[in-house]
N, C-alpha and C positions, 0 to 999 in steps of 0.2 A: 850458771845453772847447767847441771849435767843432763845428758840425754835420759838418764835413768829416772829423773824426777818427772818426766813428762807422762801424763796419765792418758791411757787409751782404754778406759773401762767400758765394757758393753752394758748397756741398760737393758735388762730383761723384762722390766714391767711394760705394760702396754704404753705405746707412745702417746703423749698428749699433743694435741694440735690446737693452736700453734704452740710449739715447744720453746725451749730456751736457746735455740740457735739465734745468733745475732741478727740474721736477716728476718727470720720469722717474728722475732720480738719487735723489730722496726715496723714490719707490716701490721702487726697488732696495734702499734702506736698510731698508725695512719687511721685504722678503723676507730680507735678510741677517740681521736680528735674529731672525726666526722660525727660520731655519736653525740659529742658535746654540743654540737650546733644544730643537729637534725631533730625532727620530731617523728615518732613512730605512728603511722596511720595504716590500718588494715594490714598489719604485719610487714609493712615496708617503711624503711627509714627515708625521710624526704627533707630536703632543704628548700625553703622558699627563697625568694630573691633577697629578702632582708637578711636572713641568716647566712646565705651564701656570701653576701657582701661582708658580713661580720667575720666569717671564717677566713676569707681571703685577706681581709685587712689585718687581722690579728695574727694569722698563721703563715701568710706568704708575703710579708712586707718587702723582702728583697726582690721578689719577682715583680712586684708592682711599682718599684721605684725607678724603673728604667724602660727604655724602648717605647715610650708613649703610653705605657700601661697606667700611668698616674692620672690620666685625664678622666673626668667624672663619668663619662659614658662607657669607659672600657669594661668595667665589671658587668654592666648590663648587657653588653655585647657578648662577653664571655659566658654569662649565664644562659643567654639564648642559644649560643653555639653548643653548650653542654646539655641543655634540655632537649634531648633528641626527639621525645614524643610530644613536645610542645604542650605539656600539661601545667606549665608554670611552676614546676617543682623538679628538683634534681635528686635522683636516686643515687645509691652508693655506686652502682655500676656506671652511671652517667658521670659521677664525680671522678672516676678513674681517668677520664679524658683530661681533666685538669691536673690530676696527679702526674700523668705522663708529660704534660707541658712543664710542670714545676721541676720534675727530675731532669728533663732535657735542658732547661734553663740553667739549673745548678751545675750540670755537667759542662755546659759551655763556659760558665764562669770559671770553673776549676781548670779548664783547659785553655782559658783565655782565647776562646773562639768567639765569633760574632753571634752573640746571644739575641741580637735584634733581627736576625735574618728573616724570620717569618713575617715580621711587621715591616721590614725594609726601611726602618728608620731608627735613628738614635736621636733622642731629643737634645737640643742644645742645653748646656749647663751641666751635663753629666761627663764624668771622666772618660776620656778616650785613651786607649792604650794601643801602642803600635805593636802588632804581633811580629815576632822574629821572622815569620815567613812573609811579611810584607802586608798582611791584611790587618786593618785596624778593627778593634772590637770595643764594645761597651764593657767597662770593667767595674764591678762592684766588689770592694774588699769585704770578705766575710770573716767575722770572728765568732768563735763558738759560743761565747757567753751572750752574744746578742741574738742568737738564733732562736726562733720559736720552736715549740715541740715538734711541729710538722717538719720544719726545715732541718732539725737535727736528725729526724728519722730518714729524710731524703739523703742527707749526707752519709748516713750509715749504709743505705742501699748502694750508693755510688762507691763508697769505700770497700764494701764487700765485693762488688764487681771487680775492682782493681786488685784486690788481694789475689784473685784467681787469674785475671787477664794478663798479669805481668809475669806469669810463670814461664811461658814459652812463646816463641813467635812474636807477633805484633802485640805490643804492650797494652793496646786499647781494644783488643778483640779477644773473644774466647774461642779456643780450639775445642774440638770435641772432648778431648781428655780434660781440659780445664772446666768445661761445662759439667762434665761427669763429676768432677771433684766438688764444684760449687753446689750441685744438687745434693750430693751425698753428705756434705758437711753442713750446708746451710738450709736445705729444704727437705731434710730427711723425714721429719714428722709429717710434712705435707704429702710426700709421696707414699708414706705408709697409710695415710688417711684416704688417698684416692683409690677407689676400688679397681678401676680399669687402668692399671699402670702402663704408661707408654715406655718403651725402651729409650735409652739415651739417643740411639740413632733416629728414632721417630720424632723425639722432641727437637733434636738438632735440625732435622729436615723441615719440620713445621715452622721453626723460628727463622731459619736462614733464608730470608726473603730474596736476597740477591744471588743465592747459590754460590757463594765464594768459599764455602767450607769453613767459615768462621763467623762468629756472632759479634756484631757491634753492640754498643750499649743500648741503643734504641731497639734492636732486635731482641736483646735479652730482656728488656722491659716488658715485652709481650708476655713472657712467662711470669715475670714478677707481678704484673697486673692481674693475671689469671689467678695466681696464688693469693693475692690481696683480696680478690672477690670471694675466693673459697674461704679465706680466713673470716671474712665478714659473715658469710652464710653459715659457716660452722658455729661461730660464736652464738648466733641466734638460735640455731638448732638445739644447742646445749641449753641455752637460756629457756627456750620454749618447752623443752622436755622437762626441765626441772620444775618449771611453773605448773605444767599440767600434772606432773607426778605428785607435787607437794600441795597444790592449791586447786582443787576442782572448782572452787568458788572464786571467781576473778576479782571480786571487790575487796578481798582481804588485804591487809597491809603487806607491802613488799618486805618489810623488815623481818617478818616471820620466815620468809624464803631463806634469808641468810642464816637464821637460827637453825632451821631444819638442815640446811646444807652443811653447816659446820657441826 
């Protein structure tokens, strides 16, 4: 393929958020998966303990099969840890705590690092792999065809991070220029959507917790979580606006909404 075939067309129409950037699409998938299991109450999406368990069992099997997470009480403990306001239901913002855990776990698997470190245990009967650096790690082989929809979206998040982190310097951290490129290419629609745009310098300073002038994956996840929450909120704003605009009477069938929309 010659360089001349590469397209760099500028889109002049108003940007849609979330757009068709690979990362924004993956974050929309995360929101869609959450909606499949949650119930909407008083304009808030909530997961009760039963549906939280169902979501985790169906969408995060790799996470649950190691490090003692398969024990019956683990999901109940995780639910309580995630339910910050102790109302026995998990909102989407609270769910992002779990999302951060899932992405970190997948990142450790891909890097063959000790994914069990937070729990300080690897249960007997699971594969142990000796790390070249001398540290052993729990290892779960991952094949794409066996991944859930949520696990595939998490793989995309990590893959996009590595597409930019490997361009210069440390292959597993983002420099300021790599962060700038990632944001411009993968979060362009989000930044156009945000009214008070922070500069790259401000974003970098905000995320760089250890002040080493580069961003680790976990530091970058702070921004990605922020964008995921914004994606969720924006999708509901659009949905609510359409509903109010098209249906002043709430009890009409939703199928009319699609007819008017299209």
